[in-house]
N, C-alpha and C positions, 0 to 999 in steps of 0.2 A: 508102154514101161521103159523107164531109163535107169540105165547101169550108171551105180556111181564107182569113179575111177578107184584102184586098190590104194592108192595114195591116200583118197580122201578117206577111205575107209578105215587103215590105220592109224590116221589122225582121230577121225570118229571115236574109235576103240579105245585107242590112247586118253582120250579125255573122258571117256564113261569109266574107262579104269581110275582116273585118277581123281574124277569127283569121289566114286565108290569107296573109295581109299580116304580121302576127306572126310566122308560122311561119317567114317569111325570116330566116335569120340578119344578115344587112344590115339590115332594118328593125327586125329588135329590136334590134341594138346602137345603129341611132341614136336608138331611143325611148328605151335606158337611157342613152344619153349625155345626150338631152334632160332626162329626169328627175334625174340625177345635176348637172347645170348652173342646175335651177329657180329656184335661189337668185340664181345671179348673173345670168340673165335676166331675173327681178323686178326687181332691182337697175337692170340697162341699160333696162329701160322705164320702170320709174319716173323714171330720168334723163333719158329722152327725152321723157316726159309734160312733167316741168318745165320743159325745155328750151321746149318747143313753147308751153306756155302762158304763156312771158315771150317771145314770139318778137317781140311787138308791142314790148316795151323794148328786146330787142335791136334788132331793124330800124330803132326811131329813135335806136339809139346809133351805128349802123353810117351811118345817113344823116346824122347830125349829123357825122362824122368825115370822110365825104366831103364835106360841104360845106365844112368848114376847111380840106382838102386842094385843094379847088377856089378857094377864098380866096384860099391861098398861091400856087397856081400862076397864079392872075389876076394878084397884087398881082407878081409877079416873073417871069412867062411862063415859068416854067419850074417843077418841081417844087422849085427851090432845093435845098436841102441835105440833101434828105430819102433817105434810103440804104434803097431798097427791100426790100433783101434781108435788111438788120440791121431795117428794120420787122418783115417776117415771121416771123424769127426773134424776138422778142421776141412778137409775138402769139402763137406757135405755143408759147413759156414760159408766157406769160399762160393761155390756154386750161388747160394741163396743170397749172400750178397752181390753176386755179378747179375743176377738176375731181378734183383730191387733197382740195380744201378745200369739196367741194360740201354735204355734212352742216352744215358749220358756217355757211356762206353762206344756205344755206335757213333755217337757225336765226336767223340774224340779220334775214334779209328778212321770217320771219315772226315777230317780237319785237314790232314795232309802231313800233321805233326810225326808219322812216322815213315813218308816217303823215306826213302834212300837216302838222296842226296841231305834231306835235313838231318837224317841220322847223321851224317859222315861230316856233318858242319860241326854239329853237337860233339861230337868226340875228337874232332880238332881243335874247339874250343876247349874241351875238357886236359888232352894232352898238352895245349898250351900252357895253362892255368898251374900244372902240375911241373912242368918244365921250370914255369915262371919261379913257383916255389921255392923248388929245390935250388935256382940259380940265387935267389937272394938269401937263398939260408947260408949258402956255402961261400958268398963273396962279400965284402964288405960294401954298402952301397954304393951304386955309379953314380946317381943325383946326389948334388948336398947342397945345390941351390940353382939359382934360376939361369946362370951360365951353363953350372952342366947339363941342366936340363933342354936349353937350347943347343947346345953343341950334341946332343944326343939326336936331335931331329935330323943329323947328317948320318946317320947310319941306316942302309939299307932297309932290312928290316924293321926299325922304328918307321920309317916311312911308308912302308907297305904297310903296317900294321894301323897305323894312322888312316891314312889312304882307304883303308877297308873301313872303320869307325865311321869315317865322314861320309863313306855311302851308304852305309848301314843307318846311319842318321836320316838321312835323304830319303831312303827307300821305306824305312818306317814311317815319317815325316808324310810320304805320299798316301802310307794303308790308312791312317789315322784321320 
């Protein structure tokens, strides 16, 4: 008489239990339904995972929003003209829109467009554009012909800006 090791007995009893459960039509139907919806389940789990991985950003944004609402409340002594039902409806629309465009948003977030160095560069470019607009509006035009244009090339800031544009054109050419 041979004895079956307990490890094999556990495996055999587990297999038997699984076979008995799968022979139940309700369980078999539920498992079949799960298998049929595996793609949707994977998509939902991926969405939940991405949502949870950005939880700190979402929490920070909500906290900032609450601080702003609290500030408005403190200034006026009440919620002011905020219509909470309209705000809720708009928030719901925003969430639906975000869920529909989730792949595009994920691609944008993963693209590197929101890296700190890129954001600093864009901020510097925006500041320079505003400064240039204010300077042009406040003064008579410096460039009044080809000679004044060539003369402006001797200014260190103009040289630096043009050098940057030339480098940018070269880098862009290598990327395309």
